[in-house]
C-alpha positions as MATLAB code, in Angstrom:
seq = 'MIRIFVILIIIISGIWFSLESKRTTYEQRRKEYVWFIMLLLALQSGLRNWNVGPPDTMQYYRRWDQVRSTSWKEIFDSLLYGVEKDPFYTFFQKVIQVFSEDFQIFLLVVAAIFMTALGNFVLKNTTRISHAVLAFIIYMGYYYGFFSITGIRQTLATAFLLLSYEYIKKEKIIPFTILVLFGALFHISALVFLVLYLSLIHI';
ca = [
      45.201  -55.058   59.526;
      41.502  -55.127   59.809;
      41.243  -56.134   55.991;
      43.272  -59.184   56.465;
      41.213  -60.163   59.549;
      38.042  -59.794   57.580;
      39.462  -61.909   54.598;
      40.400  -64.657   57.141;
      36.819  -64.657   58.383;
      35.567  -64.972   54.744;
      37.762  -67.869   54.081;
      37.343  -69.713   57.408;
      33.574  -69.312   57.420;
      33.435  -70.349   53.705;
      35.138  -73.627   54.755;
      32.669  -73.978   57.754;
      29.540  -73.399   55.705;
      30.822  -75.787   53.048;
      30.844  -78.576   55.644;
      27.931  -81.271   55.145;
      25.108  -80.858   57.600;
      21.907  -82.978   58.211;
      20.057  -79.952   59.304;
      20.404  -77.840   56.115;
      20.973  -78.358   52.456;
      23.943  -76.983   50.460;
      21.909  -74.236   48.916;
      20.631  -73.130   52.340;
      24.210  -73.049   53.695;
      25.313  -71.020   50.604;
      22.650  -68.530   51.340;
      23.544  -68.322   55.065;
      27.089  -67.862   54.132;
      26.478  -64.934   51.762;
      24.091  -63.078   54.228;
      26.589  -63.784   57.161;
      29.400  -62.056   55.111;
      27.126  -59.262   54.092;
      26.383  -58.668   57.739;
      29.902  -58.608   58.643;
      30.833  -56.213   55.823;
      27.895  -53.913   56.622;
      28.940  -53.720   60.316;
      32.688  -53.264   59.339;
      31.687  -50.297   56.946;
      28.870  -48.750   59.155;
      30.865  -48.739   62.416;
      33.965  -47.492   61.076;
      35.739  -44.405   62.588;
      35.127  -41.253   60.503;
      38.912  -40.717   60.324;
      39.497  -43.956   58.550;
      40.804  -43.761   55.006;
      40.800  -40.649   53.043;
      39.076  -37.302   54.270;
      35.688  -37.972   52.407;
      33.827  -39.267   55.492;
      34.455  -35.939   57.469;
      33.491  -34.070   54.489;
      30.227  -36.041   54.319;
      29.688  -35.614   58.016;
      29.980  -31.610   57.533;
      27.238  -31.952   54.913;
      25.064  -34.131   57.167;
      25.683  -31.461   59.891;
      24.514  -28.699   57.551;
      21.517  -30.594   56.484;
      20.282  -30.651   60.204;
      19.684  -26.939   59.866;
      18.330  -26.915   56.308;
      14.496  -26.570   56.253;
      12.357  -28.908   54.343;
      11.224  -25.925   52.156;
      14.804  -25.336   51.140;
      15.169  -28.964   50.352;
      12.142  -29.221   48.108;
      13.036  -25.956   46.389;
      16.401  -27.518   45.676;
      14.872  -30.747   44.269;
      12.497  -28.723   42.098;
      14.884  -26.048   40.802;
      18.190  -27.623   41.105;
      19.783  -24.825   43.322;
      22.562  -27.227   44.581;
      24.577  -30.167   43.513;
      22.915  -33.616   44.279;
      19.693  -32.374   45.893;
      18.332  -35.830   46.021;
      21.199  -36.936   48.320;
      20.431  -33.966   50.773;
      16.758  -35.181   50.559;
      17.899  -38.687   51.545;
      19.883  -37.502   54.469;
      16.836  -35.413   55.678;
      14.703  -38.396   55.607;
      17.201  -40.402   57.701;
      17.457  -37.623   60.133;
      13.699  -37.922   60.860;
      14.578  -41.137   62.522;
      18.083  -40.282   63.925;
      20.584  -37.454   63.665;
      23.448  -39.703   64.567;
      25.753  -39.793   61.572;
      26.998  -43.279   62.710;
      23.340  -44.523   62.108;
      23.415  -43.000   58.783;
      26.683  -44.712   57.878;
      25.096  -48.026   58.952;
      22.073  -47.350   56.826;
      24.167  -46.681   53.722;
      26.268  -49.837   54.578;
      23.129  -51.854   54.809;
      21.835  -50.747   51.586;
      24.953  -51.337   49.576;
      25.822  -54.654   51.255;
      22.207  -56.039   50.753;
      22.560  -55.300   47.026;
      26.033  -56.850   46.966;
      24.849  -59.971   48.797;
      22.016  -60.370   46.482;
      24.410  -59.899   43.437;
      26.728  -62.563   44.655;
      23.832  -64.795   45.693;
      22.189  -64.591   42.179;
      25.511  -64.826   40.324;
      27.250  -67.702   41.972;
      26.426  -71.390   42.423;
      29.042  -72.545   45.061;
      30.289  -71.290   48.331;
      33.780  -71.219   46.923;
      32.602  -68.862   44.165;
      31.182  -66.507   46.843;
      34.420  -66.730   48.856;
      36.308  -65.708   45.748;
      33.744  -62.783   45.028;
      34.119  -61.457   48.638;
      37.941  -61.716   48.673;
      37.899  -59.891   45.282;
      35.753  -57.163   46.939;
      38.095  -56.865   49.955;
      41.116  -56.818   47.648;
      40.006  -54.031   45.151;
      36.758  -52.398   46.344;
      36.992  -52.243   50.088;
      38.865  -48.980   50.148;
      36.101  -47.170   48.262;
      32.848  -48.759   48.842;
      33.349  -49.586   52.583;
      35.113  -46.457   53.788;
      34.778  -43.454   51.604;
      32.418  -42.529   48.640;
      28.906  -42.443   50.027;
      26.951  -41.125   47.188;
      28.710  -43.469   44.708;
      28.142  -46.317   47.085;
      24.308  -45.722   47.105;
      24.266  -45.418   43.194;
      26.227  -48.566   42.797;
      23.809  -50.467   45.123;
      20.906  -49.621   42.767;
      23.105  -50.580   39.780;
      23.946  -54.009   41.336;
      20.091  -54.605   41.856;
      19.418  -53.479   38.175;
      21.680  -56.184   36.797;
      19.183  -58.972   37.458;
      16.687  -57.185   35.102;
      19.289  -57.032   32.431;
      19.508  -60.819   32.441;
      15.669  -61.101   32.406;
      15.601  -58.384   29.697;
      13.109  -56.295   31.618;
      13.978  -52.806   30.471;
      11.429  -50.873   32.592;
      12.545  -51.940   36.092;
      16.092  -51.866   34.955;
      15.844  -48.311   33.883;
      13.918  -47.158   36.930;
      16.711  -48.715   39.242;
      19.568  -47.075   37.123;
      17.649  -43.577   37.180;
      17.246  -43.908   41.044;
      21.030  -44.585   41.353;
      21.666  -41.555   39.054;
      19.797  -39.354   41.635;
      22.602  -40.227   43.993;
      25.473  -39.921   41.309;
      24.934  -38.921   37.642;
      27.629  -41.394   36.472;
      25.053  -44.212   37.062;
      23.489  -43.303   33.738;
      26.422  -44.900   31.965;
      24.900  -48.258   33.028;
      22.073  -47.736   30.601;
      24.430  -48.622   27.779;
      25.176  -51.904   29.357;
      21.549  -53.000   28.688;
      21.874  -52.525   24.926;
      25.349  -54.212   24.725;
      24.118  -57.333   26.750;
      20.596  -58.229   25.575;
      21.975  -59.273   22.105;
      24.897  -61.232   23.228;
];
């Protein structure tokens, strides 16, 4: 039900921001629309109940809870010697816990990172508000169930891949590679994106 409600907001607000205004230009309204939806989706994801969707979120909570009692020395040893799976994700959690040990805050941080990347991607790759409306509807239809309510490590990795795409278009391999490698620290599958650079620069 919440998904349908959000889709309705995406459509209605898209119509609203498309209306002519003496106060702002069309381009300003397009940007305002994209960032409004980005904020909406970030709140939807970050404020979700932990029992929503698959059991992944509760598993992530248990890992978050374990990190609380993990010392910085253990975390750095894991980073240096690879004694656990995805040590950088553990390090990332520990850094967030410096500011807050509330798991809901952590979910909001993850949602903010991903939705900022998604909003930037939509903004840079659309020219009309109607295009952005379609992009967000596609997201809600096909990707909401994963990026908004389940895989946290994959969501963080994808955020950096979305940011890296702009550097493919500009044929800037160094910042592109750095962002992909940073994404791979959260989920190793991000390395596959490196092949995309080779396939697109010569099109």
